[in-house]
Backbone as a chain_set.jsonl record, in Angstrom:
{"seq": "MALKLGAEDKKKVYIAGALGLVALVLIGKTLMDTFSGGAPPPTLPPQVAVQRPPAPASSRSGQAPGAHEATKIPAVADNLDPTLHPELMAQAESLEYTGNGRNIFSLTSAPVDIPKPVASVRPNAAETAQTGPPAPPPPPPIDLKFFGFSARQSGIKRAFFLRGDDVFIASEGEVVDHRYKVVKIAPTSAQVEDIPYSNTQSLPLVQN", "coords": {"N": [[30.067, 106.356, -29.546], [32.941, 104.8, -30.35], [34.273, 101.652, -29.372], [37.318, 100.237, -28.532], [38.516, 97.04, -29.09], [40.467, 94.428, -27.709], [42.793, 91.831, -28.823], [42.187, 89.437, -27.511], [39.568, 89.89, -26.655], [38.233, 90.012, -29.06], [38.474, 87.426, -29.965], [36.937, 85.997, -28.144], [34.465, 87.057, -28.792], [34.051, 86.044, -31.356], [33.903, 83.285, -30.852], [31.62, 83.117, -29.233], [29.759, 84.03, -31.071], [29.836, 81.957, -32.972], [28.898, 79.754, -31.463], [26.331, 80.648, -30.906], [25.26, 80.652, -33.478], [25.284, 77.933, -34.122], [23.44, 77.021, -32.222], [21.12, 78.302, -33.127], [20.775, 76.998, -35.569], [20.212, 74.333, -34.768], [17.869, 74.707, -33.299], [16.182, 75.614, -35.298], [16.062, 73.379, -36.991], [14.798, 71.539, -35.362], [12.265, 72.726, -35.038], [11.359, 72.59, -37.678], [11.141, 69.807, -38.064], [9.135, 69.22, -36.283], [6.824, 70.614, -37.213], [6.583, 69.564, -39.761], [5.712, 66.87, -39.562], [7.182, 64.961, -38.179], [9.869, 62.529, -37.858], [11.071, 60.704, -40.735], [9.477, 57.607, -41.793], [10.781, 54.38, -40.787], [12.687, 52.262, -42.903], [11.474, 49.236, -44.315], [12.47, 45.754, -44.091], [13.429, 43.814, -46.969], [10.964, 41.663, -48.42], [10.713, 38.129, -48.489], [9.861, 35.799, -50.869], [7.773, 33.005, -50.467], [7.399, 29.72, -51.541], [4.587, 27.741, -51.979], [3.407, 24.317, -51.658], [1.753, 22.586, -54.358], [-1.814, 22.486, -54.357], [-4.067, 19.706, -53.549], [-6.056, 17.651, -55.82], [-8.759, 17.789, -55.148], [-8.897, 20.258, -53.881], [-8.214, 21.963, -55.878], [-10.338, 21.632, -57.497], [-12.888, 22.031, -56.078], [-12.555, 23.448, -53.643], [-11.565, 26.472, -51.914], [-8.627, 28.312, -52.829], [-5.652, 27.529, -51.07], [-6.877, 26.213, -48.909], [-7.025, 23.377, -46.654], [-7.629, 19.876, -46.488], [-8.926, 17.726, -43.94], [-7.4, 14.715, -42.77], [-8.734, 11.484, -42.742], [-8.863, 8.746, -40.553], [-9.634, 5.529, -40.88], [-9.485, 3.268, -39.123], [-9.466, 4.237, -36.511], [-11.634, 6.037, -36.391], [-13.855, 4.417, -36.964], [-13.981, 2.568, -34.828], [-14.356, 4.079, -32.574], [-16.394, 4.546, -29.95], [-18.511, 6.285, -27.995], [-20.412, 5.299, -26.234], [-21.452, 3.972, -23.097], [-21.022, 0.723, -21.743], [-22.602, -1.124, -19.533], [-22.647, -3.898, -18.986], [-20.174, -4.852, -19.835], [-18.499, -3.421, -18.119], [-19.281, -4.485, -15.627], [-18.466, -7.119, -15.968], [-15.699, -6.778, -16.08], [-15.201, -5.834, -13.481], [-15.812, -8.066, -11.962], [-13.703, -9.802, -12.187], [-11.197, -11.753, -10.634], [-8.0, -11.947, -9.214], [-6.178, -14.814, -9.085], [-3.706, -16.111, -9.323], [-0.885, -18.347, -9.8], [0.828, -19.464, -7.993], [3.523, -19.139, -8.517], [6.859, -18.016, -7.987], [7.315, -14.686, -8.175], [9.654, -13.298, -8.197], [11.608, -14.804, -9.318], [12.902, -16.125, -12.311], [13.122, -18.732, -13.09], [11.708, -20.368, -11.412], [9.381, -22.932, -10.591], [5.784, -23.364, -10.616], [4.21, -23.521, -7.415], [2.898, -26.395, -5.916], [-0.02, -26.307, -4.471], [-1.856, -27.937, -2.104], [-5.308, -28.733, -2.213], [-7.934, -28.184, 0.123], [-9.607, -30.984, 1.504], [-11.964, -31.158, 2.995], [-14.094, -28.842, 4.726], [-12.68, -26.806, 7.27], [-14.116, -25.755, 9.372], [-16.844, -27.006, 11.273], [-19.931, -28.245, 9.964], [-23.053, -26.601, 10.384], [-25.463, -28.047, 10.414], [-24.597, -30.685, 10.87], [-23.445, -30.372, 13.393], [-25.719, -29.79, 14.908], [-27.044, -32.251, 14.841], [-25.27, -34.179, 15.961], [-24.501, -32.92, 18.294], [-22.624, -30.984, 20.75], [-19.05, -31.473, 21.027], [-17.773, -34.048, 23.165], [-16.373, -33.545, 26.439], [-12.864, -33.913, 27.147], [-11.559, -36.92, 28.691], [-10.677, -37.179, 32.187], [-7.252, -36.971, 33.293], [-5.193, -39.85, 34.07], [-4.467, -40.845, 37.466], [-1.362, -40.178, 38.723], [-0.01, -42.041, 40.504], [1.298, -44.814, 42.365], [0.069, -47.481, 44.169], [1.593, -49.259, 46.55], [1.59, -50.566, 48.983], [0.471, -50.926, 52.482], [-0.202, -50.123, 55.934], [-1.538, -51.143, 59.099], [-2.698, -50.001, 62.187], [-3.148, -50.745, 65.726], [-5.118, -49.109, 66.611], [-6.823, -48.943, 64.53], [-6.305, -47.208, 62.451], [-5.335, -46.786, 59.166], [-2.572, -46.68, 56.966], [-1.363, -45.734, 53.841], [0.977, -46.462, 51.238], [2.429, -44.658, 48.712], [3.825, -44.251, 45.448], [5.585, -42.187, 43.251], [7.474, -41.792, 40.587], [10.61, -41.222, 41.852], [9.746, -40.431, 44.316], [8.304, -41.006, 47.478], [5.24, -41.333, 49.17], [3.367, -41.192, 52.18], [0.254, -41.679, 53.519], [-2.812, -41.281, 55.293], [-6.343, -42.164, 55.436], [-8.331, -39.553, 54.171], [-6.317, -37.684, 54.079], [-4.197, -35.472, 52.063], [-2.234, -35.921, 49.215], [0.647, -34.621, 47.884], [-0.504, -32.11, 47.496], [-2.704, -32.436, 45.866], [-3.923, -34.984, 45.453], [-6.363, -36.785, 47.127], [-6.692, -39.155, 49.661], [-9.175, -41.442, 49.761], [-10.194, -44.016, 50.565], [-8.707, -46.896, 51.999], [-7.891, -50.115, 51.141], [-7.136, -53.662, 51.431], [-6.324, -54.613, 48.876], [-6.518, -52.455, 47.13], [-6.678, -48.866, 46.63], [-8.662, -46.012, 47.007], [-8.47, -42.984, 45.422], [-8.872, -39.51, 45.113], [-8.782, -37.147, 42.492], [-8.354, -33.963, 43.019], [-8.481, -31.381, 41.489], [-9.957, -32.193, 39.216], [-12.136, -33.419, 40.279], [-12.399, -36.207, 40.337], [-12.543, -39.567, 41.093], [-10.528, -42.35, 41.442], [-9.669, -45.846, 41.413], [-6.866, -47.321, 42.674], [-4.94, -50.071, 42.004], [-3.225, -52.542, 44.086], [0.195, -52.706, 43.808], [2.618, -55.089, 43.335], [5.941, -55.192, 44.336]], "CA": [[31.492, 106.38, -29.266], [33.516, 103.502, -30.723], [35.098, 100.993, -28.374], [38.439, 99.47, -29.071], [38.604, 95.713, -28.489], [41.764, 93.789, -27.836], [42.82, 90.564, -29.569], [41.501, 88.386, -26.737], [38.141, 90.162, -26.663], [37.718, 89.642, -30.393], [38.416, 85.959, -30.056], [35.758, 85.585, -27.382], [33.262, 87.439, -29.532], [33.9, 85.101, -32.467], [33.455, 81.968, -30.312], [30.233, 83.256, -28.806], [28.919, 84.119, -32.257], [29.752, 80.624, -33.582], [28.009, 78.927, -30.642], [24.971, 81.1, -31.102], [24.822, 80.209, -34.79], [24.985, 76.484, -34.044], [22.199, 76.864, -31.469], [20.011, 78.699, -33.998], [20.56, 75.942, -36.587], [19.561, 73.18, -34.116], [16.484, 75.072, -32.976], [15.412, 75.672, -36.529], [15.83, 72.014, -37.485], [13.796, 70.911, -34.502], [10.956, 73.276, -35.372], [10.947, 72.08, -38.987], [10.686, 68.406, -37.918], [7.885, 69.186, -35.533], [5.71, 71.073, -38.052], [6.478, 68.81, -41.022], [5.146, 65.52, -39.345], [8.097, 64.073, -37.458], [10.942, 61.86, -38.599], [10.575, 59.817, -41.797], [9.27, 56.215, -41.321], [11.922, 53.499, -41.066], [12.592, 51.405, -44.091], [11.174, 47.838, -44.006], [13.367, 44.816, -44.784], [12.826, 43.215, -48.175], [10.19, 40.454, -48.205], [11.176, 36.954, -49.213], [8.728, 35.05, -51.397], [7.733, 31.598, -50.047], [6.665, 28.9, -52.496], [3.708, 26.748, -51.357], [3.216, 23.136, -52.516], [0.487, 22.621, -55.104], [-2.985, 21.956, -53.66], [-4.58, 18.468, -54.153], [-7.036, 17.793, -56.908], [-10.052, 18.225, -54.626], [-8.828, 21.685, -53.595], [-8.208, 22.722, -57.13], [-11.618, 21.542, -58.199], [-14.044, 22.618, -55.43], [-12.272, 24.262, -52.485], [-10.875, 27.734, -52.147], [-7.172, 28.146, -52.833], [-5.004, 27.648, -49.761], [-7.577, 25.422, -47.894], [-6.486, 22.026, -46.465], [-8.655, 18.894, -46.116], [-8.503, 16.862, -42.828], [-7.176, 13.317, -43.126], [-9.586, 10.574, -41.996], [-8.248, 7.45, -40.253], [-10.792, 4.639, -40.711], [-9.344, 2.322, -38.005], [-9.8, 4.92, -35.256], [-12.951, 6.655, -36.474], [-14.921, 3.412, -36.966], [-14.045, 1.87, -33.545], [-14.563, 5.038, -31.499], [-17.795, 4.492, -29.533], [-18.601, 6.918, -26.662], [-21.489, 4.723, -25.436], [-21.028, 3.128, -21.976], [-21.579, -0.624, -21.729], [-22.546, -1.59, -18.135], [-22.356, -5.327, -18.861], [-18.729, -5.043, -19.937], [-17.891, -2.915, -16.896], [-19.524, -5.455, -14.556], [-17.607, -8.284, -16.215], [-14.327, -6.433, -15.702], [-15.114, -5.708, -12.026], [-15.948, -9.377, -11.32], [-12.494, -10.603, -12.337], [-10.393, -11.909, -9.427], [-6.665, -12.477, -9.455], [-5.917, -16.011, -8.285], [-2.298, -16.466, -9.339], [-0.563, -19.758, -9.983], [1.781, -19.914, -7.001], [4.907, -19.021, -8.958], [7.641, -16.953, -7.363], [7.425, -13.616, -9.172], [10.995, -12.733, -8.142], [12.529, -15.742, -9.943], [12.496, -16.449, -13.676], [13.22, -20.172, -13.33], [10.972, -21.139, -10.415], [8.17, -23.6, -11.055], [4.637, -23.08, -9.744], [4.118, -24.335, -6.203], [1.71, -27.242, -5.873], [-0.74, -26.04, -3.226], [-2.945, -28.919, -1.982], [-6.627, -28.189, -1.945], [-8.544, -28.842, 1.292], [-10.604, -32.005, 1.178], [-13.212, -30.774, 3.653], [-14.022, -27.566, 5.422], [-12.131, -26.89, 8.624], [-15.204, -25.463, 10.308], [-17.906, -28.014, 11.182], [-21.199, -27.805, 9.402], [-24.041, -26.308, 11.425], [-26.438, -29.141, 10.472], [-23.961, -31.834, 11.513], [-23.287, -30.068, 14.809], [-27.027, -29.898, 15.559], [-27.409, -33.659, 14.959], [-24.367, -34.901, 16.86], [-24.332, -32.202, 19.531], [-21.261, -30.482, 20.979], [-18.106, -32.563, 21.321], [-17.671, -34.424, 24.576], [-15.132, -33.085, 27.056], [-11.858, -34.973, 27.242], [-11.581, -37.613, 29.987], [-9.648, -36.692, 33.122], [-6.006, -37.73, 33.192], [-5.034, -40.866, 35.121], [-3.723, -40.426, 38.66], [0.032, -40.598, 38.567], [0.468, -42.621, 41.762], [1.293, -46.276, 42.47], [-0.225, -47.971, 45.52], [2.441, -50.45, 46.679], [1.513, -51.187, 50.311], [-0.237, -50.193, 53.53], [-0.004, -50.616, 57.298], [-2.708, -50.933, 59.959], [-2.361, -49.928, 63.598], [-4.127, -51.328, 66.633], [-6.236, -48.156, 66.75], [-7.655, -49.026, 63.343], [-5.886, -46.236, 61.44], [-4.565, -47.377, 58.074], [-1.689, -45.752, 56.243], [-1.006, -46.281, 52.525], [2.259, -46.027, 50.684], [2.299, -44.336, 47.284], [5.097, -43.984, 44.767], [5.531, -41.466, 41.957], [8.863, -41.602, 40.23], [11.478, -41.556, 42.979], [9.173, -39.868, 45.535], [7.441, -41.899, 48.253], [4.285, -40.597, 49.991], [2.639, -41.987, 53.168], [-0.934, -40.902, 53.871], [-3.969, -41.992, 55.831], [-7.6, -41.788, 54.792], [-8.687, -38.16, 54.37], [-5.177, -36.793, 53.875], [-3.938, -35.07, 50.679], [-0.886, -36.233, 48.76], [1.239, -33.701, 46.893], [-1.414, -30.95, 47.337], [-3.62, -32.652, 44.745], [-4.631, -36.254, 45.51], [-6.928, -37.06, 48.449], [-6.902, -40.574, 49.9], [-10.566, -41.609, 50.195], [-10.351, -45.283, 51.281], [-7.581, -47.812, 51.85], [-8.294, -51.517, 51.261], [-5.955, -54.519, 51.305], [-5.897, -54.822, 47.486], [-6.664, -51.223, 46.333], [-6.863, -47.598, 47.352], [-9.438, -45.027, 46.253], [-7.839, -41.669, 45.501], [-9.609, -38.476, 44.362], [-8.028, -36.061, 41.853], [-9.142, -32.811, 43.471], [-8.821, -30.403, 40.438], [-10.914, -32.739, 38.25], [-13.234, -34.062, 41.031], [-12.458, -37.543, 39.774], [-12.045, -40.581, 42.016], [-10.06, -43.551, 40.754], [-9.209, -46.933, 42.279], [-5.495, -47.717, 42.328], [-4.69, -51.428, 42.505], [-1.99, -52.759, 44.826], [1.261, -53.128, 42.901], [3.614, -55.866, 44.029], [7.295, -54.869, 43.88]], "C": [[32.022, 104.983, -29.474], [34.392, 102.99, -29.623], [36.172, 100.189, -29.056], [38.533, 98.144, -28.303], [39.981, 95.137, -28.721], [41.635, 92.481, -28.605], [42.055, 89.49, -28.814], [40.006, 88.632, -26.738], [37.527, 89.806, -28.005], [37.556, 88.121, -30.513], [37.195, 85.43, -29.304], [34.478, 85.919, -28.113], [32.991, 86.471, -30.672], [33.375, 83.734, -31.974], [32.0, 82.034, -29.902], [29.302, 83.33, -30.001], [28.759, 82.756, -32.917], [28.817, 79.726, -32.792], [26.559, 79.338, -30.807], [24.414, 80.653, -32.435], [24.462, 78.732, -34.787], [23.678, 76.258, -33.302], [20.999, 77.239, -32.312], [19.713, 77.619, -35.032], [19.827, 74.752, -35.979], [18.114, 73.477, -33.78], [15.629, 75.102, -34.226], [15.106, 74.296, -37.078], [14.77, 71.296, -36.667], [12.409, 71.421, -34.811], [10.464, 72.757, -36.701], [10.457, 70.633, -38.888], [9.343, 68.323, -37.216], [6.701, 69.545, -36.409], [5.557, 70.275, -39.33], [5.97, 67.384, -40.816], [6.098, 64.557, -38.693], [9.118, 63.453, -38.377], [10.358, 60.947, -39.644], [10.451, 58.396, -41.292], [10.475, 55.354, -41.657], [11.651, 52.605, -42.26], [12.382, 49.958, -43.666], [12.148, 46.927, -44.728], [12.678, 44.212, -45.993], [12.13, 41.913, -47.849], [10.707, 39.334, -49.104], [9.957, 36.156, -49.643], [8.856, 33.584, -51.008], [6.872, 30.84, -51.033], [5.869, 27.841, -51.755], [3.572, 25.54, -52.27], [1.887, 23.205, -53.221], [-0.625, 21.95, -54.316], [-3.43, 20.665, -54.309], [-5.677, 18.739, -55.145], [-8.365, 18.282, -56.398], [-10.059, 19.712, -54.323], [-8.893, 22.485, -54.882], [-9.569, 22.722, -57.784], [-12.724, 22.307, -57.481], [-13.732, 23.552, -54.292], [-11.548, 25.53, -52.884], [-9.379, 27.511, -52.116], [-6.595, 28.388, -51.435], [-5.677, 26.847, -48.674], [-7.004, 24.015, -47.855], [-7.606, 21.111, -45.999], [-8.104, 17.987, -45.01], [-8.395, 15.424, -43.294], [-8.003, 12.425, -42.218], [-8.882, 9.24, -41.825], [-9.387, 6.472, -40.0], [-10.686, 3.766, -39.464], [-9.745, 2.951, -36.682], [-11.224, 5.446, -35.293], [-14.067, 5.622, -36.395], [-15.086, 2.743, -35.598], [-14.303, 2.806, -32.374], [-16.044, 5.103, -31.159], [-17.896, 5.107, -28.142], [-19.673, 6.311, -25.772], [-20.918, 3.844, -24.329], [-21.753, 1.794, -22.037], [-21.511, -1.17, -20.308], [-22.204, -3.062, -18.017], [-20.866, -5.609, -18.97], [-18.012, -4.536, -18.688], [-18.089, -3.884, -15.735], [-18.664, -6.696, -14.722], [-16.168, -7.999, -15.817], [-14.172, -6.33, -14.186], [-15.179, -7.058, -11.328], [-14.703, -10.243, -11.449], [-11.716, -10.599, -11.034], [-9.047, -12.524, -9.796], [-6.418, -13.65, -8.521], [-4.449, -16.381, -8.255], [-2.1, -17.957, -9.545], [0.5, -20.251, -9.027], [3.23, -19.779, -7.397], [5.575, -17.858, -8.254], [7.872, -15.859, -8.399], [8.812, -13.003, -9.193], [12.032, -13.668, -8.765], [12.003, -16.116, -11.308], [12.437, -17.949, -13.92], [12.408, -20.993, -12.34], [9.707, -21.709, -11.027], [7.016, -23.27, -10.13], [4.586, -24.041, -8.56], [2.808, -25.102, -6.214], [1.04, -27.072, -4.518], [-1.875, -27.051, -3.109], [-4.252, -28.246, -1.622], [-7.237, -28.904, -0.743], [-9.639, -29.809, 0.876], [-11.967, -31.635, 1.775], [-13.006, -29.459, 4.375], [-13.49, -27.763, 6.838], [-13.219, -26.647, 9.662], [-16.299, -26.519, 10.17], [-19.182, -27.406, 10.637], [-22.222, -27.609, 10.524], [-25.054, -27.442, 11.556], [-25.847, -30.363, 11.162], [-23.782, -31.59, 13.005], [-24.608, -30.192, 15.555], [-27.427, -31.347, 15.759], [-26.554, -34.38, 15.994], [-24.185, -34.218, 18.2], [-22.902, -31.727, 19.698], [-20.319, -31.631, 21.312], [-17.993, -32.794, 22.819], [-16.36, -33.907, 25.161], [-14.132, -34.23, 27.177], [-11.906, -35.643, 28.619], [-10.49, -37.077, 30.903], [-8.383, -37.546, 33.009], [-5.915, -38.779, 34.307], [-4.193, -40.324, 36.275], [-2.33, -41.038, 38.618], [0.608, -41.061, 39.92], [0.4, -44.149, 41.666], [1.103, -46.665, 43.938], [0.54, -49.298, 45.701], [2.453, -51.04, 48.087], [0.764, -50.335, 51.303], [0.133, -50.841, 54.871], [-1.222, -50.265, 58.133], [-2.259, -50.968, 61.406], [-3.473, -50.567, 64.437], [-5.328, -50.423, 66.83], [-7.169, -48.186, 65.553], [-7.298, -48.043, 62.244], [-4.993, -46.939, 60.424], [-3.738, -46.284, 57.379], [-1.235, -46.445, 54.96], [0.297, -45.682, 52.068], [2.096, -45.855, 49.164], [3.676, -43.968, 46.72], [4.818, -43.24, 43.467], [6.956, -41.103, 41.586], [9.768, -42.09, 41.336], [10.933, -41.053, 44.307], [8.213, -40.872, 46.165], [6.567, -41.047, 49.167], [3.579, -41.584, 50.912], [1.471, -41.135, 53.645], [-2.01, -41.823, 54.409], [-5.222, -41.551, 55.093], [-7.98, -40.351, 55.172], [-7.534, -37.188, 54.167], [-4.933, -36.584, 52.374], [-2.472, -35.317, 50.369], [-0.486, -35.238, 47.677], [0.271, -32.565, 46.544], [-2.437, -31.158, 46.226], [-4.485, -33.907, 44.94], [-5.076, -36.519, 46.954], [-7.21, -38.561, 48.557], [-8.303, -40.758, 50.499], [-10.712, -42.873, 51.052], [-9.154, -46.172, 50.984], [-8.096, -49.218, 52.115], [-7.059, -52.396, 51.096], [-5.456, -54.663, 49.867], [-5.979, -53.571, 46.625], [-6.822, -50.023, 47.246], [-7.618, -46.631, 46.449], [-8.855, -43.632, 46.511], [-8.622, -40.711, 44.606], [-8.628, -37.439, 43.801], [-8.819, -34.774, 42.092], [-9.426, -31.817, 42.346], [-9.885, -30.895, 39.476], [-12.12, -33.373, 38.942], [-13.461, -35.479, 40.512], [-11.795, -38.524, 40.749], [-11.707, -41.842, 41.243], [-9.586, -44.557, 41.794], [-7.841, -47.389, 41.792], [-5.252, -49.126, 42.882], [-3.347, -51.516, 43.233], [-0.952, -53.35, 43.875], [2.307, -53.862, 43.747], [4.992, -55.536, 43.465], [8.07, -56.167, 43.606]], "O": [[31.565, 104.056, -28.805], [35.153, 103.736, -29.006], [35.922, 99.531, -30.065], [38.615, 98.112, -27.075], [40.586, 95.324, -29.777], [40.54, 92.07, -28.989], [41.337, 88.704, -29.432], [39.233, 87.677, -26.816], [36.39, 89.339, -28.055], [36.595, 87.628, -31.104], [36.508, 84.525, -29.777], [33.512, 85.157, -28.066], [31.841, 86.116, -30.93], [32.517, 83.12, -32.608], [31.228, 81.118, -30.185], [28.202, 82.779, -29.978], [27.668, 82.422, -33.378], [28.017, 79.003, -33.385], [25.664, 78.494, -30.844], [23.236, 80.31, -32.533], [23.46, 78.326, -35.375], [22.885, 75.403, -33.695], [19.962, 76.58, -32.236], [18.552, 77.35, -35.34], [18.913, 74.211, -36.602], [17.238, 72.629, -33.945], [14.479, 74.663, -34.21], [14.007, 74.061, -37.58], [13.953, 70.547, -37.2], [11.46, 70.638, -34.847], [9.27, 72.502, -36.855], [9.482, 70.261, -39.54], [8.519, 67.46, -37.522], [5.675, 68.866, -36.365], [4.486, 70.306, -39.937], [5.792, 66.691, -41.818], [5.796, 63.364, -38.672], [9.215, 63.819, -39.549], [9.245, 60.451, -39.466], [11.239, 57.989, -40.438], [11.123, 55.561, -42.683], [10.51, 52.256, -42.56], [13.049, 49.493, -42.742], [12.61, 47.244, -45.824], [11.451, 44.117, -46.022], [12.658, 41.12, -47.068], [11.073, 39.531, -50.263], [9.095, 35.871, -48.812], [9.913, 32.981, -51.19], [5.751, 31.251, -51.334], [6.447, 27.101, -50.96], [3.61, 25.674, -53.493], [0.963, 23.84, -52.713], [-0.386, 20.933, -53.665], [-3.213, 20.495, -55.509], [-6.16, 19.86, -55.302], [-9.045, 19.068, -57.057], [-11.086, 20.373, -54.479], [-9.536, 23.532, -54.962], [-9.933, 23.643, -58.514], [-13.425, 23.114, -58.092], [-14.566, 24.399, -53.973], [-11.007, 25.666, -53.982], [-8.908, 26.6, -51.434], [-6.992, 29.313, -50.726], [-5.127, 26.775, -47.575], [-6.549, 23.499, -48.876], [-8.446, 21.521, -45.198], [-6.967, 17.523, -45.101], [-9.193, 14.964, -44.11], [-7.965, 12.61, -41.001], [-8.371, 8.663, -42.785], [-10.056, 6.585, -38.973], [-11.696, 3.537, -38.799], [-10.305, 2.273, -35.82], [-11.953, 5.31, -34.31], [-15.121, 5.902, -35.824], [-16.204, 2.383, -35.229], [-14.457, 2.327, -31.251], [-16.853, 5.623, -31.927], [-17.41, 4.507, -27.183], [-19.84, 6.766, -24.641], [-20.004, 3.056, -24.575], [-22.945, 1.734, -22.342], [-20.451, -1.644, -19.9], [-21.542, -3.461, -17.059], [-20.346, -6.493, -18.29], [-17.035, -5.139, -18.242], [-17.172, -4.089, -14.94], [-18.185, -7.262, -13.739], [-15.487, -8.871, -15.277], [-13.126, -6.698, -13.652], [-14.663, -7.2, -10.22], [-14.656, -11.327, -10.868], [-11.585, -9.556, -10.394], [-8.964, -13.476, -10.572], [-6.447, -13.494, -7.3], [-3.978, -16.919, -7.253], [-3.052, -18.734, -9.47], [1.033, -21.345, -9.215], [4.102, -20.262, -6.675], [4.942, -16.843, -7.961], [8.555, -16.086, -9.397], [9.131, -12.254, -10.116], [13.223, -13.357, -8.743], [10.814, -16.392, -11.47], [11.774, -18.397, -14.855], [12.42, -22.221, -12.424], [9.051, -21.08, -11.856], [7.24, -22.927, -8.969], [4.884, -25.228, -8.695], [1.746, -24.541, -6.485], [1.495, -27.64, -3.525], [-2.785, -27.033, -3.938], [-4.289, -27.307, -0.827], [-7.072, -30.116, -0.604], [-10.477, -29.508, 0.025], [-12.999, -31.788, 1.121], [-11.876, -29.026, 4.602], [-13.804, -28.745, 7.51], [-13.225, -27.278, 10.719], [-16.648, -26.89, 9.05], [-19.469, -26.223, 10.822], [-22.244, -28.368, 11.493], [-25.468, -27.775, 12.667], [-26.527, -31.01, 11.958], [-23.951, -32.512, 13.803], [-24.633, -30.643, 16.7], [-28.089, -31.663, 16.747], [-27.084, -35.122, 16.822], [-23.758, -34.859, 19.159], [-22.049, -32.039, 18.867], [-20.757, -32.658, 21.83], [-18.1, -31.869, 23.625], [-15.35, -33.838, 24.46], [-14.525, -35.39, 27.297], [-12.258, -34.998, 29.606], [-9.477, -36.569, 30.423], [-8.459, -38.724, 32.662], [-6.506, -38.601, 35.372], [-3.33, -39.467, 36.089], [-2.16, -42.251, 38.493], [1.601, -40.514, 40.399], [-0.452, -44.699, 40.969], [1.856, -46.246, 44.817], [0.194, -50.316, 45.101], [3.253, -51.935, 48.362], [0.45, -49.176, 51.032], [0.693, -51.936, 54.929], [-1.863, -49.236, 57.919], [-1.52, -51.866, 61.809], [-4.559, -50.88, 63.949], [-6.418, -50.884, 67.17], [-8.204, -47.519, 65.562], [-7.939, -48.047, 61.193], [-4.02, -47.602, 60.784], [-4.166, -45.139, 57.238], [-0.783, -47.59, 54.984], [0.674, -44.572, 52.443], [1.688, -46.771, 48.45], [4.549, -43.454, 47.42], [3.938, -43.612, 42.692], [7.568, -40.222, 42.19], [9.701, -43.258, 41.721], [11.586, -41.226, 45.336], [7.414, -41.505, 45.475], [7.062, -40.154, 49.855], [3.228, -42.686, 50.49], [1.66, -40.013, 54.116], [-2.103, -42.99, 54.029], [-5.171, -40.672, 54.232], [-7.954, -39.983, 56.347], [-7.758, -35.98, 54.09], [-5.376, -37.368, 51.535], [-1.586, -34.972, 51.152], [-1.195, -35.048, 46.689], [0.242, -32.113, 45.399], [-2.982, -30.19, 45.696], [-5.672, -33.883, 44.615], [-4.266, -36.481, 47.88], [-7.857, -39.159, 47.698], [-8.58, -40.29, 51.604], [-11.284, -42.818, 52.141], [-8.65, -46.2, 49.862], [-8.666, -49.491, 53.172], [-6.021, -51.903, 50.655], [-4.253, -54.822, 49.663], [-5.546, -53.611, 45.473], [-7.061, -50.143, 48.448], [-7.269, -46.449, 45.283], [-8.762, -43.174, 47.649], [-8.989, -41.057, 43.483], [-7.768, -36.923, 44.515], [-9.833, -34.531, 41.438], [-10.583, -31.409, 42.239], [-10.654, -30.085, 38.96], [-13.042, -33.823, 38.263], [-14.599, -35.886, 40.278], [-10.653, -38.337, 41.168], [-12.526, -42.341, 40.471], [-9.164, -44.195, 42.892], [-7.681, -47.792, 40.64], [-5.349, -49.345, 44.089], [-2.456, -50.69, 43.032], [-1.196, -54.365, 43.222], [2.812, -53.331, 44.736], [5.194, -55.592, 42.252], [9.235, -56.12, 43.212]]}, "num_chains": 1, "name": "protein.A"}
């Protein structure tokens, strides 16, 4: 039984048929590429010919074409010695920098004249053994002036001492200025002991 199609139904049928035809063409092309070995290989760019310089005479005569000969430098090859020389190394290690006394921060400064020591500062051991250790320094003189004395009926004598502007009066056995002990008082002198140095000195009578 024949069906009657309207104008719109015919148009849809034509579009569907066209789409189906396009799909069949694409599927067929894909199958042909798959079974025939894939897409054709890409074309390579044209090669450019490069001209090489002519080989030297030695290459043309005995070497293969395209080979290059190494250049020999006589100055380096002849002086290159891998052998170690201990005597030269020891000579280099024994060098000592002494300098000349010039100021390295000034271009115009002259070398400084450094006087050389005439003798060693430290005494020689042999000389010290012969002469012995140095003698101790002598004790300092007593800084007092004996300028008079007085005698009592009891026999006690008192001496008068002067140091600068200070006057001291002491009897025998007494200590002056926490340092000097009066040992003996005589009419013309007085014996005084310097207690820190254990040194007794005779001070003459000084007439004012």
